RONUSE-465255 format. One line per field, with one value per residue (C-alpha): x, y, z. Coordinates in nm, 4 decimals. Layout:
RONUSE-465255
c1	X/...
c2	Y/...
c3	Z/...
//
This chain:
RONUSE-465255
c1	-0.0236/0.1145/-0.0769/0.1670/0.2971/0.5849/0.6931/0.9485/1.1283/1.5030/1.7523/1.8556/1.4801/1.4723/1.6230/1.2890/1.1038/1.4044/1.3851/1.0041/0.9556/1.1233/0.8247/0.5353/0.3694/0.1835/0.3277/0.5093/0.7094/0.8167/0.7390/1.0074/0.8680/1.1971/1.4679/1.6886/1.4628/1.5006/1.7151/1.8111/1.7552/1.8624/1.6003/1.2902/1.0890/1.0701/0.7894/0.9270/0.7469/0.8133/0.7543/0.8165/0.6052/0.3043/0.2571/-0.1336/-0.1520/0.1452/-0.0457/-0.3735/-0.1961/-0.0508/-0.3741/-0.2428/-0.4523/-0.2572/0.0092/0.2980/0.5087/0.7867/0.7606/0.5636/0.6580/0.3825/0.1276/-0.2380/-0.1398/-0.2764/-0.5843/-0.4844/-0.4421/-0.8541/-0.8983/-0.6375/-0.5672/-0.2245/0.0029/0.2701/0.5833/0.8450/1.1965/1.4145/1.3058/1.4802/1.3984/1.4028/1.4028/1.0020/0.9779/0.6733/0.4878/0.5988/0.4534/0.1381/0.1078/0.1863/-0.0117/-0.3156/-0.6380/-0.3836/-0.2972/-0.5280/-0.2761/0.0224/0.2722/0.5053/0.8574/0.7468/0.4635/0.6017/0.5387/0.2302/0.1003/0.1711/0.0054/-0.2960/-0.3272/-0.2418/-0.4434/-0.8002/-0.9829/-0.9958/-0.6365/-0.5386/-0.2155/0.0030/0.3263/0.5734/0.9682/1.2442/1.2402/1.5746/1.7264/1.6336/1.9724/2.1085/1.9234/2.1848/2.4748/2.8192/3.0146/3.3503/3.5818/3.8539/3.8153/3.5979/3.4182/3.1342/3.0622/2.7244/2.5434/2.2192/2.1905/2.2193/1.9723/1.7008/1.7915/2.0222/2.2495/2.6224/2.7781/2.9479/3.0847/3.2390/3.3303/3.6917/3.7042/3.6555/3.9195/4.1837/4.0965/4.1369/4.4447/4.7225/4.5379/4.4996/4.1122/3.9622/3.7282/3.4134/3.3047/2.9494/2.8010/2.4183/2.3309/2.1790/2.5477/2.7313/2.4908/2.3827/2.5569/2.6988/2.7406/2.8869/3.1891/3.2498/3.2085/3.4536/3.7544/3.6972/3.7018/4.0688/4.1861/4.0660/4.2630/4.5680/4.4474/4.5529/4.2962/3.9796/3.7345/3.4852/3.1520/2.9769/2.7398/2.4293/2.2441/2.3756/2.3023/2.6524/2.8279/2.6392/2.7188/3.0828/3.1344/3.2347/3.1754/2.8694/2.9693/2.6146/2.4003/2.0259/2.0239/1.7510/2.0644/2.0922/1.7937/1.8544/2.2272/2.0254/1.9152/2.3181/2.3946/2.7258/2.8410/2.7945/2.8773/2.6290/2.7662/2.5629/2.7099/2.3937/2.3200/1.9206/1.8072/1.7461/1.8797/2.0095/1.8208/2.0359/2.0798/2.4584/2.7670/2.7151/3.0077/3.0806/3.4424/3.6102/3.9369/4.0789/4.1114/3.7592/3.6632/3.9270/3.7247/3.4219/3.5808/3.6905/3.4249/3.1080/2.9277/2.9267/2.6754/2.5216/2.4754/2.3442/2.0692/1.9493/1.9436/1.7283/1.4696/1.4618/1.4197/1.0980/0.9645/1.0217/0.8694/1.0462/1.0116/1.3734/1.2971/1.4274/1.0565/0.9764/0.9802/0.7495/0.5051/0.4885/0.4186/0.1456/-0.0084/0.0551/-0.0707/-0.4024/-0.4916/-0.4961/-0.7467
c2	0.0123/0.3675/0.6677/0.9500/0.9247/1.1170/1.1720/1.3651/1.2929/1.4232/1.2613/1.5789/1.6540/1.3763/1.6028/1.7940/1.4693/1.2930/1.5863/1.5516/1.1845/1.1403/1.3098/1.1242/0.8740/0.6637/0.4695/0.6434/0.5787/0.7730/0.7105/0.7656/0.9781/0.9133/0.6707/0.9147/0.8887/0.5095/0.3878/0.7157/0.7357/0.5308/0.6998/0.6571/0.3454/0.3086/0.2107/-0.0463/-0.0067/-0.1461/0.1440/0.4929/0.6998/0.4911/0.7695/0.7221/0.3352/0.3672/0.6087/0.4217/0.0626/0.2063/0.3894/0.6454/0.8558/1.1704/1.2370/1.5073/1.6620/1.9108/1.9934/2.0928/1.7508/1.7152/1.8900/1.8391/1.5535/1.2992/1.1497/1.1190/1.4992/1.4774/1.1325/1.2094/1.5026/1.6348/1.8569/2.0877/2.1652/2.3277/2.1944/2.4968/2.8687/3.0727/3.4455/3.6372/3.4078/3.4144/3.0503/3.1666/3.2539/2.9184/2.7205/2.9086/2.8911/2.5153/2.3820/2.5907/2.3740/2.0712/2.0776/2.1057/2.2615/2.4759/2.4382/2.8186/2.8587/3.1743/3.4897/3.6040/3.3085/3.2421/3.5539/3.5097/3.1759/3.3426/3.5552/3.3004/2.9739/2.8973/3.0077/2.6160/2.5561/2.5696/2.7909/2.7282/2.8812/2.5860/2.6945/2.5145/2.1449/2.0761/2.3684/2.2440/2.0901/2.4243/2.6072/2.6753/2.4684/2.6007/2.7069/2.4785/2.8135/2.6186/2.8668/2.6425/2.8192/2.6602/2.7579/2.6859/2.8952/2.8527/2.6700/2.8029/2.6580/2.6723/2.9521/3.1876/3.1876/3.3051/2.9607/3.0032/3.3562/3.3003/2.9139/2.9406/3.2708/3.1456/2.8395/3.1345/3.3421/3.0501/2.8700/2.8640/3.0009/2.9070/2.8559/2.5043/2.5752/2.3342/2.3493/2.2435/2.2842/2.2693/1.9156/2.0092/2.1927/1.8585/1.6879/1.9548/2.1924/2.4480/2.3914/2.0454/2.1498/2.4231/2.1451/1.9124/2.1593/2.2714/1.9178/1.8621/2.1975/2.1072/1.7437/1.9479/2.1937/2.0741/2.3049/2.2365/1.9176/1.8757/1.8417/1.4895/1.4971/1.4064/1.6649/2.0127/1.9861/1.8400/2.0878/2.3580/2.2665/2.2331/2.5796/2.9130/3.1115/3.0640/3.1874/3.1853/3.4168/3.3625/3.0130/2.8439/2.7349/3.1286/3.0961/2.7695/2.9406/3.2512/2.9691/2.9772/3.3239/3.3113/3.5342/3.4803/3.6248/3.6659/3.6778/3.9580/3.8289/3.6194/3.4794/3.5734/3.9384/3.9840/4.1605/3.9568/4.0190/4.2076/3.9240/3.9183/4.0822/4.1320/4.1760/4.0803/3.9537/3.8516/3.8503/3.6360/3.9560/4.0147/3.6338/3.6362/3.9730/3.8088/3.4978/3.7002/3.9743/3.8580/4.0921/4.4618/4.6695/4.7963/4.4508/4.3058/4.5692/4.5016/4.1338/4.1545/4.3840/4.1028/3.8591/4.0504/4.0340/3.6908/3.5905/3.2080/3.0404/2.9878/2.7853/2.4284/2.2671/2.3292/1.9304/1.8832/2.1682/2.0026/1.6493/1.7935/1.9508/1.6334/1.3637/1.6066/1.4914/1.1432/1.1353
c3	0.0105/-0.0792/0.0496/-0.0687/-0.3854/-0.5021/-0.8651/-0.9854/-1.3559/-1.2846/-1.0390/-0.8787/-0.7708/-0.5212/-0.2794/-0.1507/-0.0824/0.1032/0.2980/0.3811/0.4068/0.7602/0.8874/0.7315/0.9212/0.6491/0.3757/0.1117/-0.2343/-0.5485/-0.8992/-1.1450/-1.4526/-1.6836/-1.6960/-1.5176/-1.1922/-1.1538/-0.8902/-0.7769/-0.3840/-0.1169/0.1481/-0.0571/-0.1599/-0.5494/-0.7237/-1.0010/-1.2837/-1.6364/-1.8409/-1.6885/-1.9553/-1.8727/-1.6191/-1.5822/-1.5911/-1.3108/-1.0788/-1.1181/-1.0065/-0.7205/-0.6192/-0.3697/-0.1496/-0.2862/-0.5576/-0.4836/-0.7289/-0.7233/-1.1233/-1.4016/-1.6102/-1.8714/-1.6723/-1.7912/-1.9932/-1.7611/-1.6424/-1.2704/-1.2436/-1.2220/-1.0246/-0.7349/-0.5099/-0.6204/-0.4306/-0.5508/-0.3746/-0.5068/-0.6033/-0.4930/-0.4320/-0.7096/-0.6859/-0.9846/-1.2656/-1.3527/-1.2380/-1.0367/-1.3384/-1.5074/-1.2605/-1.2334/-1.6321/-1.6100/-1.2961/-1.3115/-1.2744/-1.2471/-0.8912/-0.5691/-0.3274/-0.3698/-0.1154/-0.0785/0.0217/0.1423/0.1592/-0.1681/-0.3665/-0.1911/-0.2728/-0.6064/-0.6158/-0.4962/-0.7734/-1.0561/-0.9414/-0.9096/-0.5673/-0.5198/-0.5077/-0.1463/-0.1038/0.2470/0.3394/0.4270/0.3836/0.1890/0.3291/0.1467/0.3906/0.7233/0.7986/0.7334/1.0196/1.3007/1.1289/1.2407/0.9456/0.8966/0.9272/0.7165/0.3970/0.2118/-0.0928/-0.2812/-0.6328/-0.7196/-1.0437/-1.1563/-1.5104/-1.8781/-2.0726/-1.8613/-1.5998/-1.7832/-1.5099/-1.4961/-1.5504/-1.8773/-1.8204/-1.4376/-1.4385/-1.5668/-1.3935/-1.0709/-1.1178/-1.2112/-0.9026/-0.6820/-0.8334/-0.6044/-0.3127/0.0277/-0.0223/-0.0800/-0.3631/-0.4170/-0.7843/-0.8116/-1.1609/-1.2096/-1.3063/-1.6299/-1.7275/-1.7075/-1.9608/-2.1969/-2.4354/-2.4093/-2.0242/-2.0609/-2.2583/-2.0153/-1.7555/-1.9133/-1.9445/-1.5638/-1.4592/-1.6525/-1.4421/-1.1335/-1.1778/-1.1334/-0.8853/-0.5239/-0.3695/-0.5488/-0.6163/-0.8612/-0.6579/-0.6968/-0.4231/-0.5505/-0.3466/-0.2499/0.1522/0.2174/0.0020/0.1744/0.5303/0.4539/0.3060/0.4522/0.1496/-0.1694/-0.4965/-0.7048/-0.8874/-0.8608/-0.8344/-0.6062/-0.4143/-0.2523/-0.0677/0.0966/0.1951/0.3618/0.6144/0.6869/0.7784/0.6163/0.3330/-0.0380/-0.3494/-0.6340/-0.9906/-1.2074/-1.5387/-1.6448/-1.9787/-1.9206/-1.9827/-1.5899/-1.2862/-1.0024/-0.6979/-0.4440/-0.1830/-0.1169/-0.2219/-0.5985/-0.8700/-1.2495/-1.1700/-0.8556/-0.6938/-0.3768/-0.1598/-0.1805/-0.0791/0.2243/0.3331/0.3194/0.4917/0.7784/0.8279/0.6665/0.4191/0.4282/0.6722/0.3697/0.2045/0.5334/0.5733/0.1981/0.2750/0.5589/0.3783/0.1110/0.3688/0.5089/0.1448/0.0488/0.4141/0.4134/0.7525/0.8355/1.1711/0.9982/1.0434/0.6468/0.6053/0.8865/0.7452/0.4109/0.5547/0.7897/0.4752/0.2226/0.4852/0.5272/0.2016/0.2816/0.5353
//
């Protein structure tokens, strides 16, 4: 028996549900929607299916009480969306990339509940979804472990920008520049491209070149952690742009840099120290003294606007909301 059925099509999307599942007290499992998602989690029970593309048949065979999605994969194409309660919880919570508009336009009329990372998202959900769609603010489950976690204080830097093809991030412009900055320094660099920039061009070629360089850099590693939580916990400073990883990092109260050289025609929300180009002296200053006061004030204003509860209980709230749909 499966009461809660999680669904996702990309391996890296499992992190949302792994952060939630420990808080549910009814039987649960995940249904892979694409070959990449098969056998990808050691923490979630998997529904074994013959054909991952036969989504409706697979859901009806399981016959859950509720279906939970953190994606917009083929929204509106399935019969199960009309037969079962469907709950959406965001994978990541990027700010400034129009992802909320995409979510609403694709999922409108196809979900029964939308669980928002913060009040900023919830307000837009209520404007865009029908009155029948229940909207609740829950936080970011993947970030729960970051709350009150001590920094390593070992001069460790994580580079993790958003992807190029779908997010229009800074990766193509900054990846090799970051290696130049840290080569030969006493900082330890963890290099983490988005999963899509490891498999799709043009990001893949950049990633391949950088991996070769990193093999010759004793103070750098290519991050192979399946999900970013361990890498975030093990870092003192973050280098990113407007990736969803930034809103997770906000839970740490540690300094971070936002590159503003985006491929997309967009502005980077002013949440951290912003720059087009970086130097090691700036990183050292941030490591030793944290963000400047003016940046902290600006960040605090944005935190208030986003309205993300950062109490380490987001996973519990998601589990409560989803479980309520089973009763």
